C-alpha positions as CSV (number, residue, x, y, z in Angstrom):
1,X,97.0,14.5,17.8
2,X,97.0,17.5,20.1
3,X,99.0,20.5,19.0
4,X,102.3,21.1,20.7
5,X,102.7,24.0,23.1
6,X,102.9,27.2,21.3
7,X,101.4,25.8,18.1
8,X,104.8,24.7,16.8
9,X,106.3,21.2,16.4
10,X,109.5,20.6,18.3
11,X,112.5,20.2,16.0
12,X,113.9,17.6,18.4
13,X,110.8,15.3,18.3
14,X,109.3,16.2,15.0
15,X,109.7,14.8,11.5
16,X,112.8,16.8,10.8
17,X,114.8,15.2,13.7
18,X,113.6,11.8,12.7
19,X,114.7,12.4,9.1
20,X,118.1,13.5,10.3
21,X,118.6,10.5,12.5
22,X,117.4,8.1,9.8
23,X,119.7,9.7,7.2
24,X,122.8,9.3,9.5
25,X,121.8,5.7,10.2
26,X,121.3,4.7,6.6
27,X,124.6,6.5,5.5
28,X,126.5,4.6,8.3
29,X,124.8,1.4,7.2
30,X,125.8,2.0,3.6
31,X,129.4,2.6,4.9
32,X,129.3,-0.7,6.7
33,X,128.5,-2.5,3.4
34,X,131.3,-0.5,1.7
35,X,133.7,-1.2,4.6
36,X,133.3,-5.0,4.5
37,X,134.8,-5.6,1.0
38,X,137.3,-2.8,1.4
39,X,138.8,-4.3,4.6
40,X,139.0,-7.6,2.8
41,X,140.7,-5.9,-0.1
42,X,143.1,-4.0,2.2
43,X,144.3,-7.3,3.8
44,X,144.8,-8.8,0.3
45,X,146.8,-5.8,-0.8
46,X,148.9,-6.0,2.4
47,X,149.8,-9.6,1.7
48,X,150.5,-8.9,-2.0
49,X,152.9,-6.2,-0.9
50,X,154.6,-8.7,1.4
51,X,155.0,-11.0,-1.6
52,X,156.5,-8.1,-3.7
53,X,158.9,-7.2,-0.8
54,X,159.9,-10.9,-0.6
55,X,160.5,-11.0,-4.3
56,X,162.7,-7.9,-4.1
57,X,164.7,-9.4,-1.3
58,X,165.2,-12.6,-3.4
59,X,166.4,-10.5,-6.3
60,X,168.8,-8.6,-4.1
61,X,170.2,-12.0,-3.0
62,X,170.5,-13.2,-6.6
63,X,172.4,-10.0,-7.5
64,X,175.1,-10.6,-4.8
65,X,178.1,-11.8,-6.8
66,X,180.3,-13.0,-3.9
67,X,180.3,-16.5,-2.9
68,X,178.4,-16.4,0.2
69,X,175.8,-14.0,1.8
70,X,176.6,-12.7,5.2
71,X,174.1,-13.3,8.0
72,X,173.9,-9.5,8.5
73,X,172.8,-9.0,4.9
74,X,170.2,-11.8,5.1
75,X,168.8,-10.4,8.3
76,X,168.5,-6.9,6.7
77,X,166.8,-8.4,3.6
78,X,164.3,-10.3,5.8
79,X,163.7,-7.2,8.0
80,X,163.1,-5.1,4.9
81,X,160.6,-7.6,3.6
82,X,159.0,-8.0,7.0
83,X,159.4,-11.7,6.7
84,X,161.0,-14.6,8.7
85,X,161.6,-16.8,5.7
86,X,161.4,-16.4,1.9
87,X,161.2,-19.3,-0.5
88,X,161.3,-18.6,-4.3
89,X,160.6,-21.5,-6.6
90,X,161.2,-21.0,-10.3
91,X,160.0,-22.8,-13.4
92,X,163.3,-24.7,-13.7
93,X,162.9,-26.1,-10.2
94,X,165.4,-23.6,-9.0
95,X,164.8,-22.7,-5.4
96,X,166.1,-19.6,-3.5
97,X,165.9,-19.7,0.3
98,X,166.4,-16.8,2.6
99,X,166.4,-17.6,6.3
100,X,167.6,-21.0,7.4
101,X,165.4,-21.5,10.5
102,X,162.0,-23.0,9.8
103,X,159.4,-21.0,11.8
104,X,156.3,-22.6,13.2
105,X,153.6,-21.7,10.6
106,X,150.0,-21.5,12.0
107,X,148.2,-20.7,8.8
108,X,148.9,-20.6,5.0
109,X,147.1,-18.3,2.6
110,X,147.4,-19.0,-1.1
111,X,146.5,-15.8,-2.9
112,X,146.1,-17.7,-6.2
113,X,142.8,-19.1,-4.7
114,X,141.5,-15.9,-3.1
115,X,137.8,-15.1,-3.6
116,X,135.5,-12.3,-2.6
117,X,133.5,-13.6,0.5
118,X,136.4,-15.7,2.0
119,X,138.6,-12.6,1.9
120,X,135.9,-10.6,3.9
121,X,135.4,-13.4,6.4
122,X,139.2,-13.9,7.0
123,X,139.7,-10.1,7.4
124,X,137.1,-10.0,10.2
125,X,138.6,-13.1,11.8
126,X,142.0,-11.3,11.8
127,X,140.5,-8.2,13.4
128,X,138.8,-10.4,16.0
129,X,142.0,-12.1,17.2
130,X,144.4,-10.6,19.8
131,X,147.4,-12.9,19.6
132,X,150.1,-12.9,17.0
133,X,150.4,-15.7,14.5
134,X,153.1,-16.8,12.0
135,X,151.3,-17.1,8.6
136,X,152.7,-18.2,5.3
137,X,151.6,-16.2,2.2
138,X,151.9,-17.9,-1.2
139,X,151.5,-16.0,-4.5
140,X,153.2,-15.6,-7.9
141,X,155.9,-12.9,-8.1
142,X,154.4,-9.6,-9.3
143,X,156.5,-9.2,-12.5
144,X,157.4,-12.9,-13.0
145,X,154.3,-15.1,-12.8
146,X,156.4,-18.2,-13.4
147,X,158.1,-17.7,-10.0
148,X,156.2,-18.7,-6.9
149,X,157.0,-16.8,-3.7
150,X,156.4,-18.1,-0.2
151,X,156.9,-15.7,2.7
152,X,156.3,-16.2,6.4
153,X,155.2,-13.0,8.1
154,X,153.7,-11.9,11.5
155,X,150.0,-11.4,11.6
156,X,150.1,-8.7,14.3
157,X,151.5,-5.9,12.2
158,X,149.0,-6.6,9.5
159,X,146.2,-6.5,12.1
160,X,147.4,-3.1,13.4
161,X,147.5,-1.8,9.8
162,X,143.9,-3.0,9.4
163,X,142.8,-1.3,12.6
164,X,144.5,2.0,11.5
165,X,142.7,1.7,8.1
166,X,139.4,1.0,9.9
167,X,139.8,4.1,12.0
168,X,140.4,6.2,8.9
169,X,137.3,4.7,7.3
170,X,135.2,5.3,10.4
171,X,136.3,8.9,10.6
172,X,135.6,9.4,6.9
173,X,132.2,7.7,7.2
174,X,131.2,10.0,10.1
175,X,132.2,13.1,8.1
176,X,130.3,11.8,5.0
177,X,127.3,10.8,7.0
178,X,127.1,14.2,8.7
179,X,127.5,16.1,5.5
180,X,125.0,13.9,3.7
181,X,122.6,14.0,6.5
182,X,122.8,17.8,6.7
183,X,122.3,18.3,3.0
184,X,119.4,15.7,3.0
185,X,117.9,17.3,6.1
186,X,118.0,20.8,4.7
187,X,116.6,19.6,1.3
188,X,113.8,17.7,2.9
189,X,113.0,20.4,5.4
190,X,112.7,23.0,2.7
191,X,110.8,20.8,0.2
192,X,108.7,18.6,2.5
193,X,108.8,19.3,6.3
194,X,108.3,23.1,6.3
195,X,105.3,22.9,3.8
196,X,103.8,20.1,5.8
197,X,104.2,22.2,9.0
198,X,102.4,25.0,7.3
199,X,99.6,22.7,6.2
200,X,99.4,21.2,9.7
201,X,99.2,24.6,11.4
202,X,96.5,25.6,8.9
203,X,94.5,22.5,9.8
204,X,94.9,23.3,13.5
205,X,93.8,26.9,13.1
206,X,90.9,25.8,10.9
207,X,89.8,23.3,13.5
208,X,89.8,26.1,16.1
209,X,87.8,28.5,13.9
210,X,86.5,27.0,10.7
211,X,84.6,30.1,9.6
212,X,87.7,32.3,9.6
213,X,88.9,32.5,6.0
214,X,92.3,33.9,7.0
215,X,93.4,30.4,8.0
216,X,92.8,28.9,4.5
217,X,95.7,27.2,2.8
218,X,97.0,29.1,-0.2
219,X,97.1,26.8,-3.2
220,X,100.6,27.8,-4.3
221,X,102.3,27.0,-7.5
222,X,103.9,23.6,-6.8
223,X,102.9,20.8,-9.1
224,X,104.1,17.9,-7.0
225,X,102.3,15.9,-4.3
226,X,102.7,18.7,-1.7
227,X,101.2,21.2,-4.1
228,X,98.3,18.9,-4.8
229,X,97.7,18.3,-1.1
230,X,97.6,22.1,-0.5
231,X,95.1,22.6,-3.3
232,X,92.9,19.7,-2.1
233,X,93.1,20.9,1.5
234,X,92.2,24.5,0.5
235,X,89.3,23.2,-1.6
236,X,88.1,21.0,1.3
237,X,88.4,24.0,3.8
238,X,86.4,26.2,1.4
239,X,83.7,23.5,1.0
240,X,83.5,22.9,4.7
241,X,83.3,26.6,5.4
242,X,80.5,27.0,2.8
243,X,78.7,24.0,4.4
244,X,79.0,25.5,7.9
245,X,77.7,28.8,6.7
246,X,74.9,27.1,4.8
247,X,74.1,25.1,7.9
248,X,73.8,28.3,10.0
249,X,71.5,29.8,7.4
250,X,69.4,26.6,7.3
251,X,69.2,26.6,11.1
252,X,68.0,30.2,11.2
253,X,65.6,29.5,8.3
254,X,64.3,26.4,10.0
255,X,63.5,28.3,13.1
256,X,61.7,31.0,11.1
257,X,59.8,28.4,9.0
258,X,58.8,26.5,12.2
259,X,57.2,29.7,13.6
260,X,55.6,30.7,10.3
261,X,54.3,27.2,9.8
262,X,52.7,27.1,13.2
263,X,50.8,30.3,12.5
264,X,50.1,29.4,8.9
265,X,48.6,26.1,9.9
266,X,46.1,27.8,12.3
267,X,45.2,30.2,9.5
268,X,44.7,27.4,7.0
269,X,42.6,25.5,9.6
270,X,40.3,28.6,9.9
271,X,40.1,28.8,6.1
272,X,39.2,25.1,5.9
273,X,36.3,25.7,8.3
274,X,35.1,28.6,6.2
275,X,35.5,26.6,3.0
276,X,33.2,23.8,4.5
277,X,30.3,26.3,4.1
278,X,31.2,26.7,0.4
279,X,30.2,23.1,-0.3
280,X,26.7,23.9,0.7
281,X,26.5,27.1,-1.2
282,X,23.3,27.5,-3.3
283,X,25.5,28.7,-6.3
284,X,26.4,25.6,-8.4
285,X,29.6,27.2,-9.7
286,X,30.8,27.7,-6.1
287,X,29.9,24.1,-5.2
288,X,31.9,23.0,-8.3
289,X,35.2,24.6,-7.2
290,X,34.7,23.7,-3.5
291,X,36.4,20.2,-3.8
292,X,39.4,21.7,-5.5
293,X,39.7,24.4,-2.8
294,X,39.3,22.0,0.0
295,X,41.8,19.6,-1.5
296,X,44.3,22.4,-1.8
297,X,43.7,23.5,1.8
298,X,44.1,19.9,3.0
299,X,47.4,19.5,1.2
300,X,48.6,22.9,2.5
301,X,47.8,21.9,6.1
302,X,49.4,18.5,5.6
303,X,52.5,20.2,4.2
304,X,52.7,22.5,7.1
305,X,52.5,19.6,9.5
306,X,55.2,17.7,7.6
307,X,57.4,20.8,7.6
308,X,57.1,21.1,11.4
309,X,57.9,17.4,11.8
310,X,60.9,17.8,9.5
311,X,62.2,20.7,11.5
312,X,62.2,18.5,14.6
313,X,62.9,15.0,13.2
314,X,64.0,15.4,9.6
315,X,62.1,14.4,6.4
316,X,59.4,11.8,7.1
317,X,59.9,8.4,5.6
318,X,57.8,7.6,2.5
319,X,54.3,6.2,3.1
320,X,54.0,3.8,0.1
321,X,50.8,3.3,-1.8
322,X,49.8,2.2,-5.3
323,X,48.3,4.9,-7.4
324,X,47.7,6.0,-10.9
325,X,50.6,8.3,-12.0
326,X,48.6,10.0,-14.8
327,X,46.0,11.1,-12.3
328,X,48.6,12.6,-10.0
329,X,50.2,14.5,-12.9
330,X,46.8,15.9,-14.0
331,X,46.2,16.9,-10.4
332,X,49.5,18.8,-10.2
333,X,48.6,20.5,-13.5
334,X,45.3,21.6,-12.0
335,X,46.9,23.0,-8.9
336,X,49.3,25.0,-11.0
337,X,46.7,26.2,-13.4
338,X,46.5,29.7,-11.8
339,X,50.3,30.1,-11.5
340,X,51.4,29.2,-15.0
341,X,51.6,31.8,-17.7
342,X,48.6,32.2,-19.9
343,X,50.4,31.2,-23.1
344,X,52.0,28.2,-21.5
345,X,50.7,24.7,-22.1
346,X,51.1,21.3,-20.5
347,X,51.4,18.0,-22.3
348,X,50.9,14.8,-20.3
349,X,52.4,11.8,-22.0
350,X,52.0,9.3,-19.1
351,X,50.4,6.1,-20.4
352,X,46.9,5.4,-19.2
353,X,46.6,3.2,-16.1
354,X,50.4,3.6,-15.4
355,X,50.6,2.8,-11.7
356,X,53.5,3.3,-9.4
357,X,54.3,2.4,-5.8
358,X,55.5,5.5,-3.9
359,X,54.5,8.2,-1.4
360,X,51.8,10.0,-3.4
361,X,52.2,13.3,-1.6
362,X,55.9,13.4,-1.8
363,X,56.0,12.5,-5.5
364,X,53.4,15.2,-6.0
365,X,55.6,17.7,-4.3
366,X,58.5,16.7,-6.6
367,X,56.4,17.0,-9.7
368,X,55.1,20.4,-8.6
369,X,58.6,21.7,-7.9
370,X,60.0,20.6,-11.3
371,X,57.0,21.8,-13.2
372,X,56.9,25.2,-11.5
373,X,60.6,25.6,-12.1
374,X,60.0,25.1,-15.8
375,X,57.3,27.8,-15.9
376,X,59.5,30.2,-13.9
377,X,62.3,29.6,-16.4
378,X,60.1,31.0,-19.2
379,X,59.2,27.6,-20.7
380,X,56.2,27.8,-23.0
381,X,55.6,24.0,-23.1
382,X,56.1,21.4,-20.4
383,X,55.9,17.7,-21.2
384,X,55.7,14.9,-18.6
385,X,56.1,11.3,-19.7
386,X,56.8,8.0,-17.9
387,X,58.4,4.7,-18.9
388,X,59.4,1.4,-17.3
389,X,62.7,-0.3,-18.2
390,X,65.0,-2.7,-16.3
391,X,62.8,-2.6,-13.2
392,X,63.2,1.2,-13.1
393,X,60.5,3.8,-13.5
394,X,61.7,7.0,-15.2
395,X,59.5,10.1,-15.1
396,X,60.6,12.7,-17.6
397,X,59.8,16.4,-17.2
398,X,60.9,18.3,-20.3
399,X,60.5,22.0,-21.2
400,X,61.4,24.3,-24.1
401,X,63.0,27.0,-21.9
402,X,66.4,28.6,-22.5
403,X,68.3,26.0,-20.6
404,X,70.5,26.2,-17.5
405,X,73.6,28.4,-17.3
406,X,76.9,26.6,-16.4
407,X,77.2,28.1,-12.9
408,X,73.7,26.8,-12.1
409,X,74.5,23.3,-13.3
410,X,77.5,23.0,-11.0
411,X,75.5,23.6,-7.8
412,X,72.1,22.6,-9.1
413,X,71.0,20.5,-6.1
414,X,72.7,22.6,-3.4
415,X,70.3,24.7,-1.1
416,X,70.8,28.4,-1.6
417,X,73.2,27.8,-4.4
418,X,71.5,26.0,-7.2
419,X,68.9,28.5,-8.3
420,X,69.2,30.1,-11.7
421,X,66.6,32.7,-10.9
422,X,67.4,36.1,-9.3
423,X,66.0,35.8,-5.7
424,X,65.6,32.1,-5.9
425,X,66.6,29.9,-2.9
426,X,67.4,26.7,-4.8
427,X,65.5,24.7,-2.1
428,X,63.1,23.1,-4.6
429,X,65.5,20.8,-6.4
430,X,67.3,20.0,-3.1
431,X,64.1,19.0,-1.4
432,X,63.0,17.0,-4.5
433,X,66.2,15.0,-4.6
434,X,66.1,14.3,-0.9
435,X,62.5,13.0,-1.2
436,X,63.3,10.7,-4.1
437,X,66.5,9.4,-2.5
438,X,64.3,8.5,0.4
439,X,62.5,6.2,-2.1
440,X,65.8,4.7,-3.2
441,X,65.6,6.7,-6.4
442,X,67.0,10.1,-7.5
443,X,66.3,13.3,-9.4
444,X,68.9,14.1,-12.1
445,X,69.5,16.6,-14.9
446,X,69.3,14.6,-18.1
447,X,70.1,17.4,-20.5
448,X,69.9,21.1,-20.9
449,X,70.6,23.6,-23.7
450,X,69.1,26.1,-26.0
451,X,66.4,23.6,-27.0
452,X,65.3,23.2,-23.4
453,X,65.9,21.2,-20.2
454,X,65.0,17.6,-19.2
455,X,64.9,16.4,-15.7
456,X,64.4,12.7,-14.8
457,X,62.8,11.2,-11.7
458,X,64.1,7.7,-11.2
459,X,62.3,5.2,-8.9
460,X,63.0,1.5,-8.3
461,X,60.2,-0.7,-9.7
462,X,60.4,-3.9,-7.8
463,X,56.8,-3.5,-6.9
464,X,55.9,-1.1,-9.8
465,X,54.2,-2.4,-13.0
466,X,52.1,-0.6,-15.7
467,X,48.7,-2.3,-15.6
468,X,47.6,-1.1,-19.1
């Protein structure tokens, strides 16, 4: 998503505004669920109060000691009770009647049978009507359950009271929703939105200039998900910045190596022409070392050609052939005879006639790199063995050196980072792993410590079998 103008997210269209709107909406929705039963309860209480008023009116009538009740007093009692007619029925079948005229009753509500959902439904039906109705309310007297009160009242005053109550609830709901939304908005903005804005702006700045370390996200001290996201993003930025710097160095190195290889190949070609004359030398000792020299020159020229091809097209795919592994190991030992320390020794434990199917030159490069690394790490003895198990060939290169330090183990196979030697580039192990992964295998550190270090070359063995 493109960054907003000015690099800041708009408060009106950003996550903060959405949180504010959603909070208000959910609070109002909650108030609706609260309002529904409360309006039903309010209507029930209104009718119960009408029953109580009617009961008081009937008690006032019963307390009148004179023989007859004046029409004026009856009208006042009915007006006070908000009723057109009151009928009180006692347990002794005694009936008290106030109001002689029988009004037209359009609905009767027995509060003794009131239940939760019908009360809510009937309350909304009352709110939805516009005309006035005469309704009869039936319920026990508040303080005398043995007496049943029937009162006929107008529905319009009750509806108006319900509307007034609804307006108060609405006003209170708006106040509650605004206060709640504001508090939730401030809390979420401080705890979530503002940190996310900082992370987002850091990502935008990092995308614009990945190599500028000033735009890295500070890890912070938070232990929640936001803190974890900041730490992971900071680590990812650091790794990407390191990879970009490494890629730049590799690009510069690749250009230099390409130029050097071009000239070196010409020099080796000249040396190869000169060495052809060594084979016909009259000195038998010279003729004896000529094949070794010519083989080394051929491999050097081929390595230069492959390096040039890799610089343009990447590492060449393996050229598979079946060959004797022990012979290859002995050849590598011979090539390194002049470079290993005088007191160092090499032990080949590869079984006789143990053949593998792989790229011979590439596997030789890997064995050379690992063996040379062992000698350079002050190893006095290097042992190479091989085994076949579960359709996998494992070539083990073990030494008795001092082992690898912890920092070197963490970046062992990273170019320019994995070397444990001062001045080392760390390219050897990186190239070795790439070559073996091209075979569908791998190079891995099996163990390291004061007793020495063990590397393993793992190759798939679908077509690999020991013939001995």
